[in-house]
N, C-alpha and C positions, 0 to 999 in steps of 0.2 A: 804287465798288463795283459798282454791275453789271455789270463786266468777273470782279470778282475771282471774284464769285457765280458769271457763265454758265463761267467756263472752271473752277472747282471742282466743278460739276456734271457734264460734262463729263468731268472725268476719273474722279471718284466712279461715274459710272454705265459706265464701262470698266472700273475696279478690279470693280464688284461683278458686271458681262459677265462675268469672268472666274476668282474667283474659286470659285466653285461647281465649276471643272474641276479646282481643288487645294486645295481645301476639307480633305482630309482631311489637309493637308500642314500645316505654322505656316507659311507661307507664303502659303499659299489663307485662312488663319482673319487674318493681319496685314491682308491685300487686301479679306477684306470690312469688317475693324472701321474700317479706312482711306477705304474707299466709303461704307461709315455718314457718318462723319463728314463727310464734305466732301457730302455730298447732304443733311447734315442743317444748312449755311449755307443752302442753295437752302430746304428747309422753313422756317426761319425767316425768308428774306427775304418769303418769299410771307404770312405769319400761317397755315402748316398745320401746327399743335402735336401735333396727333394723329402725325403721321409725327414730330415731333422723338420722341414718348415711343416709338412704334415700333425708331426707330432708336436711341434710347438702351439700350431692351432686348436688341437685338439686338447692339450695343457689348458690354452686360453678356454677353449668353450668350455668342459667340465667346470673348470674354476668359477666362471662365470655365471655358471647355473647351482654349484653349490654357496656360492656366496649373496645370490643374489635375491 
């Protein structure tokens, strides 16, 4: 489980690092949502529930922007 969290955290970080450069496109918004979702695994594993709330709000925000 630790390896899964570690790998997903690195992938999520890479996606969040690249997403701002493409955020005006659908791809950039999907990258941001996926990155936040992957980083949520690490936040849950380390019991950082405040980050889970922020990540969830971010995912909802990007999704609403993408689909509206």
